[in-house]
C-alpha positions as CSV (number, residue, x, y, z in Angstrom):
1,M,0.7,-202.3,76.2
2,T,3.8,-204.5,76.3
3,V,3.4,-208.3,75.8
4,Q,4.9,-208.9,79.2
5,K,2.5,-206.6,81.0
6,M,-0.4,-208.3,79.2
7,R,0.9,-211.7,80.4
8,D,1.4,-210.5,83.9
9,C,-2.3,-209.3,84.0
10,T,-3.9,-212.3,82.3
11,N,-5.7,-214.9,84.5
12,S,-5.2,-212.8,87.7
13,A,-7.9,-212.6,90.4
14,A,-11.0,-210.5,89.9
15,V,-10.8,-206.9,91.0
16,E,-13.6,-206.1,93.4
17,I,-15.0,-202.6,93.0
18,D,-17.5,-201.0,95.3
19,G,-19.7,-198.8,93.2
20,S,-20.8,-196.8,96.2
21,Q,-17.4,-195.4,96.9
22,G,-16.6,-191.7,96.3
23,E,-19.2,-190.0,94.0
24,G,-20.9,-193.4,93.6
25,G,-22.0,-192.8,90.0
26,G,-21.5,-194.2,86.5
27,Q,-18.0,-193.0,86.0
28,I,-16.7,-195.7,88.4
29,L,-18.4,-198.3,86.2
30,R,-16.9,-196.9,83.0
31,T,-13.4,-196.6,84.3
32,A,-13.5,-200.1,85.8
33,L,-14.8,-201.6,82.6
34,A,-12.0,-199.9,80.5
35,L,-9.3,-201.1,82.9
36,S,-10.7,-204.6,83.1
37,V,-10.5,-204.8,79.3
38,I,-7.0,-203.3,79.2
39,T,-5.4,-205.4,81.9
40,Q,-7.5,-208.5,81.1
41,R,-8.4,-208.8,84.8
42,P,-11.9,-209.9,85.6
43,L,-14.1,-207.3,87.3
44,A,-16.6,-208.0,90.2
45,M,-18.6,-204.9,90.9
46,H,-21.4,-204.3,93.4
47,S,-23.5,-201.3,94.5
48,I,-23.4,-199.9,91.0
49,R,-24.5,-196.2,91.0
50,A,-25.6,-196.6,94.6
51,K,-25.6,-192.9,95.3
52,R,-27.9,-192.0,92.4
53,K,-31.7,-191.4,92.6
54,K,-32.2,-194.5,90.5
55,P,-29.4,-196.9,91.4
56,G,-28.1,-199.7,89.2
57,L,-27.6,-199.9,85.5
58,M,-29.7,-197.6,83.3
59,R,-29.9,-197.6,79.5
60,Q,-26.6,-195.8,78.7
61,H,-24.8,-197.9,81.4
62,L,-26.0,-201.1,79.8
63,A,-24.7,-199.8,76.5
64,C,-21.3,-199.2,78.1
65,V,-21.2,-202.7,79.4
66,Q,-22.2,-204.2,76.1
67,A,-19.7,-202.1,74.2
68,A,-16.9,-203.2,76.6
69,Q,-18.0,-206.9,76.1
70,T,-18.0,-206.5,72.3
71,I,-14.4,-205.3,72.1
72,S,-13.1,-207.9,74.5
73,D,-15.3,-211.0,74.0
74,A,-16.0,-210.8,77.7
75,Q,-18.2,-213.2,79.7
76,L,-20.6,-211.4,81.9
77,S,-23.4,-212.0,84.4
78,P,-27.0,-211.3,83.4
79,I,-27.6,-207.6,83.1
80,G,-30.7,-205.4,82.8
81,A,-32.2,-202.1,84.0
82,G,-31.7,-201.6,87.7
83,V,-29.1,-204.4,88.2
84,T,-26.5,-203.4,90.8
85,E,-24.0,-206.2,90.5
86,L,-21.8,-207.2,87.6
87,Q,-19.3,-210.0,86.9
88,F,-17.2,-209.1,83.8
89,A,-14.4,-211.4,82.5
90,P,-12.6,-210.1,79.3
91,V,-11.0,-212.6,77.0
92,A,-9.0,-210.5,74.5
93,L,-8.9,-206.9,73.4
94,K,-9.8,-206.6,69.7
95,S,-9.4,-203.7,67.4
96,G,-12.0,-203.4,64.7
97,D,-14.9,-201.5,63.2
98,Y,-17.7,-201.2,65.7
99,R,-21.2,-199.8,65.9
100,F,-22.6,-198.8,69.3
101,P,-26.2,-197.5,69.2
102,I,-28.2,-196.2,72.1
103,S,-31.9,-195.8,71.7
104,G,-33.2,-192.3,72.6
105,A,-30.8,-189.7,73.9
106,G,-28.5,-191.8,76.1
107,S,-25.0,-190.3,75.9
108,A,-23.0,-191.8,73.0
109,M,-19.9,-189.9,74.2
110,L,-20.0,-191.9,77.5
111,V,-20.0,-195.1,75.6
112,L,-17.0,-193.8,73.7
113,Q,-15.4,-192.9,77.0
114,T,-15.7,-196.6,78.0
115,V,-14.1,-198.2,75.0
116,L,-11.6,-195.5,73.8
117,P,-8.9,-196.1,76.4
118,A,-8.8,-199.8,75.6
119,L,-8.8,-199.3,71.8
120,L,-5.9,-196.9,72.2
121,M,-4.0,-199.8,73.6
122,A,-5.0,-202.3,70.9
123,D,-2.7,-203.6,68.2
124,A,-4.4,-201.9,65.2
125,A,-6.6,-198.9,64.4
126,S,-10.4,-199.0,65.1
127,T,-13.4,-197.1,64.0
128,V,-16.4,-196.6,66.3
129,Q,-19.8,-195.5,65.0
130,L,-21.9,-194.1,67.7
131,S,-25.6,-193.2,67.7
132,G,-27.8,-191.6,70.4
133,G,-27.1,-188.4,72.3
134,T,-24.2,-186.3,71.2
135,H,-24.9,-183.2,73.4
136,N,-26.2,-184.3,76.7
137,P,-26.5,-182.6,80.1
138,L,-24.0,-184.0,82.7
139,A,-21.8,-185.6,80.0
140,P,-18.9,-184.5,77.8
141,N,-20.3,-183.5,74.4
142,F,-19.0,-184.2,70.9
143,H,-17.2,-180.9,70.5
144,F,-15.5,-181.2,73.9
145,I,-14.1,-184.6,73.0
146,D,-13.1,-183.3,69.5
147,R,-11.5,-180.0,70.5
148,A,-10.3,-180.4,74.1
149,Y,-9.6,-184.1,74.6
150,A,-8.4,-185.4,71.1
151,P,-5.4,-183.0,71.0
152,L,-4.2,-184.5,74.3
153,V,-4.5,-188.0,72.8
154,A,-2.3,-186.7,69.9
155,R,0.3,-185.4,72.3
156,M,0.6,-188.9,73.7
157,G,1.4,-190.2,70.2
158,A,-2.0,-191.7,69.4
159,G,-4.8,-190.5,67.2
160,L,-8.5,-189.7,67.8
161,D,-10.3,-188.2,64.7
162,M,-13.9,-187.3,65.5
163,R,-16.6,-186.6,63.0
164,L,-20.1,-185.4,63.7
165,R,-22.7,-186.6,61.3
166,R,-25.9,-185.6,63.1
167,Y,-26.7,-183.8,66.3
168,G,-28.5,-185.7,69.0
169,F,-30.2,-183.7,71.8
170,Y,-32.3,-184.8,74.7
171,P,-35.0,-186.1,74.7
172,A,-35.1,-187.2,71.0
173,G,-31.5,-188.3,70.5
174,G,-30.9,-189.7,67.1
175,G,-27.4,-188.2,66.8
176,E,-24.5,-189.9,64.9
177,A,-20.8,-189.6,65.3
178,L,-17.7,-191.5,64.1
179,A,-14.5,-191.9,66.1
180,C,-11.3,-193.1,64.2
181,I,-8.9,-194.4,66.8
182,S,-5.2,-195.0,66.1
183,P,-3.0,-196.5,68.9
184,A,0.4,-195.0,69.6
185,A,3.1,-196.9,67.6
186,Q,5.5,-196.8,70.6
187,G,2.9,-196.9,73.3
188,L,1.2,-193.9,75.0
189,Q,3.7,-191.3,76.1
190,P,3.0,-189.3,79.2
191,F,3.7,-185.5,79.4
192,D,3.5,-182.8,82.0
193,L,0.7,-180.3,81.6
194,L,1.2,-177.7,84.4
195,A,0.2,-174.5,82.7
196,R,-2.3,-173.5,80.1
197,G,-0.2,-170.7,78.6
198,M,-1.4,-167.5,77.0
199,L,-4.9,-167.3,75.5
200,Q,-4.6,-167.3,71.7
201,D,-8.2,-167.4,70.5
202,V,-11.8,-167.5,71.6
203,S,-14.7,-168.7,69.4
204,V,-18.4,-168.7,70.4
205,E,-21.0,-170.8,68.6
206,A,-24.6,-171.8,68.9
207,V,-26.9,-174.4,67.5
208,C,-30.6,-174.0,67.1
209,A,-32.2,-177.2,65.7
210,A,-36.0,-176.8,65.4
211,V,-35.6,-173.9,67.8
212,P,-36.1,-170.2,66.7
213,R,-32.8,-168.4,65.8
214,G,-33.8,-165.7,68.2
215,V,-32.8,-168.0,71.1
216,A,-29.2,-168.0,70.0
217,M,-29.2,-164.3,69.3
218,R,-30.3,-163.6,72.9
219,E,-27.6,-166.0,74.2
220,F,-25.0,-164.2,72.1
221,D,-26.2,-160.8,73.4
222,E,-26.0,-161.8,77.0
223,L,-22.6,-163.6,76.7
224,A,-21.2,-160.5,74.9
225,R,-22.5,-158.3,77.7
226,L,-21.0,-160.4,80.4
227,T,-17.6,-161.0,78.8
228,G,-17.0,-158.1,76.6
229,W,-16.3,-160.4,73.6
230,D,-17.2,-159.2,70.1
231,R,-20.8,-160.1,69.5
232,R,-20.2,-159.9,65.7
233,A,-17.8,-162.8,65.8
234,M,-20.3,-165.2,67.4
235,A,-21.5,-167.8,64.9
236,L,-24.6,-169.9,64.4
237,L,-23.6,-173.3,63.2
238,P,-25.5,-174.9,60.4
239,V,-27.8,-177.8,61.3
240,S,-30.8,-179.6,59.9
241,Q,-34.0,-178.7,61.6
242,E,-34.8,-182.5,61.7
243,E,-31.9,-182.9,64.3
244,G,-33.9,-181.2,67.1
245,P,-35.4,-179.8,69.0
246,G,-32.2,-178.7,70.7
247,N,-30.1,-175.6,71.5
248,L,-26.4,-175.5,72.3
249,L,-24.2,-172.5,73.3
250,Q,-20.5,-173.1,73.5
251,A,-17.2,-171.2,73.9
252,T,-13.9,-172.6,72.8
253,L,-10.8,-171.1,74.4
254,R,-7.5,-172.0,72.7
255,Y,-4.4,-171.5,74.9
256,D,-0.7,-172.2,74.2
257,H,-0.8,-175.7,75.7
258,V,-4.5,-176.7,76.0
259,T,-7.9,-176.0,74.4
260,E,-10.9,-175.8,76.7
261,L,-14.5,-175.8,75.7
262,F,-17.4,-174.7,77.9
263,W,-21.0,-175.2,76.9
264,G,-24.6,-174.9,77.9
265,L,-27.8,-176.5,76.7
266,G,-31.2,-174.9,76.3
267,A,-34.1,-176.5,78.1
268,H,-37.8,-176.0,78.4
269,G,-38.5,-173.2,80.9
270,V,-34.8,-172.0,80.9
271,S,-34.2,-168.6,79.4
272,S,-31.5,-167.9,76.8
273,E,-30.0,-165.4,79.2
274,A,-29.8,-168.1,82.0
275,V,-28.0,-170.5,79.6
276,A,-25.4,-167.7,78.8
277,R,-25.0,-166.8,82.4
278,K,-24.3,-170.4,83.5
279,L,-21.7,-170.8,80.7
280,C,-20.1,-167.6,81.8
281,Q,-19.9,-168.7,85.4
282,D,-18.2,-171.9,84.3
283,L,-15.7,-169.8,82.3
284,R,-15.0,-167.5,85.2
285,D,-14.5,-170.4,87.7
286,Y,-11.8,-171.7,85.4
287,Q,-10.3,-168.3,84.7
288,K,-10.1,-167.6,88.5
289,K,-7.5,-170.3,88.7
290,P,-4.8,-169.0,86.2
291,D,-2.3,-171.6,87.5
292,A,-4.6,-174.5,86.4
293,A,-3.9,-176.1,83.1
294,V,-7.2,-177.9,82.7
295,C,-10.7,-177.4,84.0
296,A,-12.3,-180.0,86.3
297,Y,-14.2,-181.7,83.4
298,L,-11.1,-182.2,81.3
299,A,-9.1,-183.4,84.4
300,D,-11.6,-186.2,84.7
301,Q,-10.9,-187.3,81.1
302,L,-7.2,-186.8,81.2
303,L,-6.5,-188.8,84.4
304,L,-7.1,-192.3,83.0
305,L,-5.1,-191.5,79.8
306,Q,-2.1,-190.2,81.8
307,A,-2.3,-193.1,84.2
308,L,-2.2,-195.6,81.3
309,A,0.7,-193.7,79.7
310,V,2.7,-193.7,82.9
311,W,2.0,-197.5,83.3
312,Q,3.1,-198.2,79.8
313,S,6.2,-196.0,79.7
314,G,7.4,-196.2,83.3
315,Q,7.8,-192.4,83.2
316,P,6.0,-190.1,85.7
317,A,3.6,-187.3,84.7
318,A,1.7,-184.4,86.3
319,F,-1.0,-182.0,85.4
320,S,-2.7,-179.1,87.2
321,C,-6.5,-178.6,87.3
322,S,-8.9,-176.0,88.5
323,E,-10.6,-178.3,91.0
324,A,-9.9,-181.8,92.4
325,T,-13.5,-183.1,92.3
326,E,-15.1,-186.1,93.9
327,H,-15.2,-187.6,90.3
328,L,-11.5,-187.2,90.0
329,R,-10.8,-188.8,93.4
330,S,-13.1,-191.7,92.7
331,N,-11.4,-192.3,89.4
332,M,-8.0,-192.3,91.2
333,A,-9.3,-194.9,93.6
334,V,-10.5,-197.2,90.8
335,I,-7.3,-196.9,88.8
336,A,-5.2,-197.7,91.9
337,Q,-7.1,-201.1,92.2
338,F,-6.0,-202.1,88.7
339,L,-2.6,-200.4,88.0
340,P,0.6,-200.3,90.1
341,L,0.8,-196.5,90.3
342,R,1.4,-193.9,93.0
343,M,-1.0,-191.0,92.6
344,S,-1.3,-187.9,94.7
345,I,-3.0,-184.5,94.7
346,E,-0.9,-181.6,95.8
347,T,-3.0,-178.7,97.0
348,A,-1.7,-175.3,96.1
349,S,-3.1,-172.3,94.2
350,A,-4.4,-175.0,91.8
351,P,-4.4,-178.8,92.5
352,V,-1.6,-180.7,90.9
353,V,-2.2,-184.4,90.1
354,R,1.1,-186.5,90.1
355,I,1.3,-190.0,88.7
356,A,4.3,-192.2,89.0
357,P,5.0,-196.0,88.6
358,L,5.5,-197.9,91.8
């Protein structure tokens, strides 16, 4: 961020965010916190997670608020489980060495999602040690951030080095990961990502922690049957049996211009075959849209990063995705309340998100 842009944002009026807009979930909170820290604009949010079965702040959302406060010395209103309103006033963004634990299996990757955009805009490198859940349902997992998202950060001139120290599955948690974050020397640089290119490589892996190996073998058999991929090339990743119970099945697809990762988690009462079939369906949904560069999940992650790069550089950017989800549209609405950008979604064979400075 330029010094002038920081000055322009400092001491401005609070941005009021309605947490019930759009998909009405935790992503609105995380995006708003990140942008509040980056722009140094106070945040006033109400109706937090209003469209969820249990509205308000839950354990992992509290951890996100506390992490954002830590990296910005923010003043904030009293928070606790179930609170639906938040006043958050950042003082200054600080690089540093941070530890953000979540008890149980709350998603450590969602905490990282909150602080990473801001720390990419800081004046020096940072390290973030995370503990809690590393592979959670309904959240990006460690390998997705490492293999699909981190290379896009690198294309913008910044650095994100991810290291997994211990798996953390629901409900036990206890996972550990380290993120080493290096801001871009010349500011984030936007780029167009309108095509995925040719498929170069596919790898399939599974993890069985305190779960019989036969679970993964059946997942491999079913996925090979559905896709025609070589069953012999599918690998069981090493893991301590103390890091479970947990089961992960994932497929990494490396294209010319992007890497995508699809995954499924085993659960009590869910067969190995069902896990493989769900992963295969996600793959096929993406492959049915050959004009899309990124899947819906990676589009959610990429949007804020591209918006910040366009804001910093003054240069437009565009990317295509397999689906313009309600998550994506809600994120766009929050970003528009903080940054002077023009964003649009062009509907074609695959939606194209265009971002330009006003």
